[in-house]
C-alpha positions as CSV (number, residue, x, y, z in Angstrom):
1,M,-8.9,79.0,40.9
2,R,-10.5,82.4,40.2
3,I,-8.5,85.6,41.1
4,D,-10.4,88.6,42.4
5,W,-8.6,91.4,40.9
6,W,-10.4,94.1,42.8
7,T,-9.5,92.4,46.1
8,L,-5.9,92.1,45.0
9,A,-5.8,95.7,44.0
10,L,-7.2,96.8,47.3
11,Q,-4.8,94.7,49.2
12,T,-2.0,96.1,47.2
13,V,-3.1,99.6,47.9
14,N,-3.3,98.7,51.6
15,V,0.2,97.3,51.6
16,L,1.5,100.5,49.9
17,I,-0.2,102.6,52.4
18,L,1.1,100.5,55.2
19,I,4.6,100.8,53.8
20,W,4.3,104.6,53.4
21,I,3.0,104.9,57.0
22,L,5.8,102.7,58.3
23,A,8.4,104.6,56.3
24,R,6.9,107.9,57.4
25,F,6.4,107.3,61.1
26,F,8.7,104.3,62.0
27,F,11.6,103.7,59.7
28,R,12.7,107.4,59.4
29,P,12.8,108.0,63.2
30,V,14.5,104.7,63.7
31,A,17.0,105.5,61.0
32,D,17.5,108.9,62.7
33,I,18.0,107.3,66.0
34,V,20.4,104.7,64.5
35,A,22.3,107.5,62.8
36,K,22.5,109.5,66.0
37,R,23.6,106.4,67.9
38,Q,26.2,105.7,65.1
39,E,27.4,109.4,65.3
40,A,27.6,109.2,69.1
41,A,29.5,105.9,68.8
42,N,31.8,107.4,66.2
43,D,32.4,110.4,68.6
44,L,33.1,108.0,71.4
45,L,35.5,106.0,69.2
46,A,37.2,109.2,68.1
47,E,37.5,110.5,71.7
48,A,38.9,107.1,72.8
49,A,41.4,107.2,69.9
50,A,42.4,110.7,70.9
51,E,42.8,109.7,74.5
52,R,44.8,106.7,73.5
53,H,47.0,108.9,71.3
54,A,47.4,111.3,74.3
55,A,48.2,108.4,76.6
56,D,50.8,107.2,74.1
57,D,52.2,110.6,73.9
58,A,52.3,110.9,77.7
59,R,53.9,107.5,78.0
60,A,56.5,108.5,75.3
61,A,57.1,111.8,77.2
62,A,57.4,109.9,80.5
63,D,59.9,107.5,78.9
64,A,61.9,110.4,77.5
65,M,61.9,112.1,80.9
66,R,62.9,108.9,82.6
67,A,65.8,108.5,80.1
68,D,66.8,112.1,80.7
69,I,66.6,111.6,84.5
70,Q,68.7,108.4,84.2
71,A,71.3,110.2,82.0
72,E,71.4,113.2,84.4
73,R,71.8,110.7,87.3
74,D,74.6,108.9,85.6
75,H,76.3,112.3,84.8
76,L,76.0,113.4,88.4
77,I,77.3,110.1,89.6
78,A,80.3,110.3,87.2
79,E,81.0,113.9,88.3
80,A,80.7,112.9,91.9
81,R,83.1,110.0,91.4
82,E,85.5,112.3,89.5
83,A,85.4,114.9,92.2
84,A,85.9,112.3,94.9
85,Q,88.9,110.8,93.0
86,G,90.3,114.3,92.6
87,E,89.8,115.1,96.3
88,K,91.3,111.7,97.1
89,Q,94.4,112.4,95.0
90,K,94.6,115.9,96.6
91,L,94.4,114.5,100.1
92,L,97.0,111.8,99.2
93,S,99.3,114.5,97.8
94,Q,98.9,116.7,100.8
95,A,99.5,113.7,103.1
96,A,102.6,112.8,101.2
97,E,103.9,116.4,101.4
98,D,103.1,116.5,105.2
99,I,104.9,113.2,105.7
100,A,107.9,114.4,103.7
101,K,107.9,117.7,105.7
102,L,107.6,115.8,109.0
103,R,110.4,113.4,107.9
104,S,112.6,116.3,106.9
105,E,112.0,118.1,110.2
106,L,112.6,114.9,112.1
107,E,115.8,114.3,110.2
108,A,116.9,117.9,110.8
109,N,116.0,117.5,114.5
110,I,117.9,114.3,114.7
111,A,120.9,115.9,112.9
112,R,120.8,118.8,115.3
113,D,120.6,116.6,118.3
114,R,123.4,114.4,117.1
115,E,125.5,117.5,116.3
116,A,124.8,118.9,119.8
117,A,125.6,115.5,121.4
118,E,128.8,115.3,119.4
119,R,129.8,118.9,120.3
120,A,128.9,118.1,124.0
121,V,131.2,115.0,123.8
122,I,134.0,117.0,122.2
123,A,133.6,119.8,124.7
124,R,133.6,117.2,127.6
125,A,136.6,115.6,126.0
126,S,138.3,118.9,125.8
127,E,137.6,119.6,129.5
128,L,139.0,116.2,130.4
129,A,142.0,116.9,128.3
130,V,142.6,120.2,130.1
131,Q,142.2,118.5,133.4
132,I,144.6,115.7,132.5
133,A,147.0,118.2,131.1
134,Q,146.9,120.3,134.3
135,R,147.4,117.2,136.5
136,L,150.3,116.0,134.4
137,L,151.9,119.4,134.5
138,E,151.7,119.5,138.2
139,R,154.1,116.5,138.3
140,F,156.8,118.3,136.3
141,P,158.9,121.2,137.4
142,P,158.2,124.5,135.4
143,A,161.6,124.3,133.7
144,V,160.9,120.9,132.3
145,S,157.3,121.8,131.1
146,L,158.6,125.0,129.4
147,A,161.4,123.5,127.4
148,P,159.4,121.5,124.7
149,F,157.0,124.4,124.1
150,L,159.9,126.8,123.8
151,D,161.4,124.5,121.2
152,G,158.1,124.5,119.3
153,L,158.0,128.3,119.4
154,C,161.5,128.5,118.0
155,Q,160.6,126.1,115.3
156,E,157.7,128.3,114.3
157,L,159.9,131.4,114.3
158,R,162.4,129.7,111.9
159,L,159.6,129.2,109.4
160,L,158.9,133.0,109.2
161,S,160.0,135.0,106.2
162,L,162.8,137.6,106.5
163,E,160.3,140.4,106.3
164,Q,158.3,138.9,109.2
165,K,161.5,138.5,111.2
166,D,162.6,142.0,110.5
167,G,159.2,143.2,111.8
168,L,159.8,141.4,115.1
169,I,163.3,142.8,115.5
170,S,162.5,146.4,114.6
171,P,161.5,148.5,117.6
172,M,157.7,149.0,118.1
173,T,156.8,151.6,120.7
174,D,153.0,151.3,120.2
175,Q,152.8,147.5,120.8
176,P,155.9,145.7,122.1
177,V,156.4,142.0,121.7
178,E,154.8,140.0,124.5
179,I,155.8,136.6,125.7
180,V,152.7,134.9,127.2
181,T,152.9,131.9,129.5
182,A,150.5,130.0,131.7
183,A,152.5,130.6,134.9
184,Q,154.8,133.3,136.2
185,L,158.3,132.9,134.7
186,S,161.5,132.9,136.8
187,D,164.5,135.0,135.9
188,A,166.2,131.9,134.6
189,Q,163.3,131.0,132.4
190,V,163.2,134.6,131.0
191,E,166.9,134.4,130.2
192,Q,166.3,131.0,128.6
193,I,163.6,132.5,126.4
194,R,165.8,135.5,125.5
195,G,168.6,133.2,124.5
196,A,166.4,131.0,122.3
197,L,164.9,134.0,120.5
198,N,168.4,135.4,119.9
199,D,169.6,132.1,118.4
200,V,166.6,132.0,116.1
201,L,166.4,135.7,115.1
202,S,170.2,136.4,115.3
203,S,169.4,139.5,117.2
204,D,168.4,140.7,120.6
205,I,164.7,141.3,120.7
206,P,163.1,143.2,123.6
207,F,159.9,141.7,125.0
208,A,157.6,141.9,128.0
209,C,156.3,138.9,129.9
210,R,152.6,138.3,130.7
211,T,150.7,135.3,132.2
212,D,147.5,133.7,130.9
213,P,146.4,130.6,132.8
214,A,144.1,129.7,129.9
215,L,147.1,128.5,128.0
216,I,147.3,125.6,130.4
217,A,150.9,125.1,129.5
218,G,153.3,126.5,126.9
219,I,154.4,129.8,125.5
220,E,153.1,132.3,122.9
221,L,154.6,135.3,121.2
222,H,152.2,138.2,120.5
223,S,153.2,141.1,118.3
224,R,151.5,143.6,116.1
225,G,149.6,141.6,113.5
226,M,151.2,138.3,114.5
227,I,150.7,135.6,117.1
228,I,152.9,132.5,117.3
229,R,151.5,129.9,119.5
230,S,153.1,126.9,121.2
231,S,150.7,125.9,123.9
232,W,148.4,123.2,125.0
233,R,145.4,125.5,124.5
234,A,146.4,126.0,120.9
235,D,146.9,122.2,120.4
236,L,143.5,121.5,121.9
237,E,141.8,124.1,119.8
238,R,143.5,122.6,116.7
239,I,142.3,119.1,117.6
240,Y,138.8,120.4,118.2
241,E,138.8,122.1,114.8
242,E,140.0,118.9,113.2
243,L,137.3,116.9,114.9
244,S,134.7,119.4,113.8
245,G,136.0,119.3,110.2
246,V,135.8,115.5,110.2
247,D,132.2,115.7,111.4
248,D,131.3,118.2,108.7
249,L,132.8,116.0,106.0
250,Q,130.9,113.0,107.2
251,E,127.6,114.9,107.2
252,S,128.2,116.3,103.7
């Protein structure tokens, strides 16, 4: 086989020229296009990465905001529950105070009503006692009804001190001794009273007679600064005071 060196050299030159032409007009533009495409792709990737980071940041911010909202919601719910519990306790306390106040007022009203009823019963009993006493006295002659009360008056006079007795015996022009009875006294009854007073006081004591139907029955001695009572009115008043005193002790 014979090699034609001139042909080989020409073909080599043609190949080199072809390579130069391709490098000059084809490979370099293609490389530039590829570089630009690569740069655009890199920009797109960088922008996508930035957007992804922004999306991650936004999602983290949203999660943080959601957590803050949840915490604020829980805080508001806790405050609302605490306020509701406080208001409930306040209402319960107020209701308890109102109930206690109403109970106290009710008990006070009941006590007043009971006291009024008891006083009404005592007053009615006193009226009945007065009526019974008057009816009983109508069956006895005045002399008989005066005697026991006169004895009671004399008994009270015996209990007086010497100074008090001297005050009754000594003359008193400004206020004389009064003998008060429920009915008009007869002369015999006046003398009976005078004799009883002389026996007790060992001296004659001047007195004036006066009637007071409110005594019901009995006799009273009125002097300056002293009243000695021996009458049914005094007995009824004493009984009424004793009954009232028993009621007060029971209530206390």
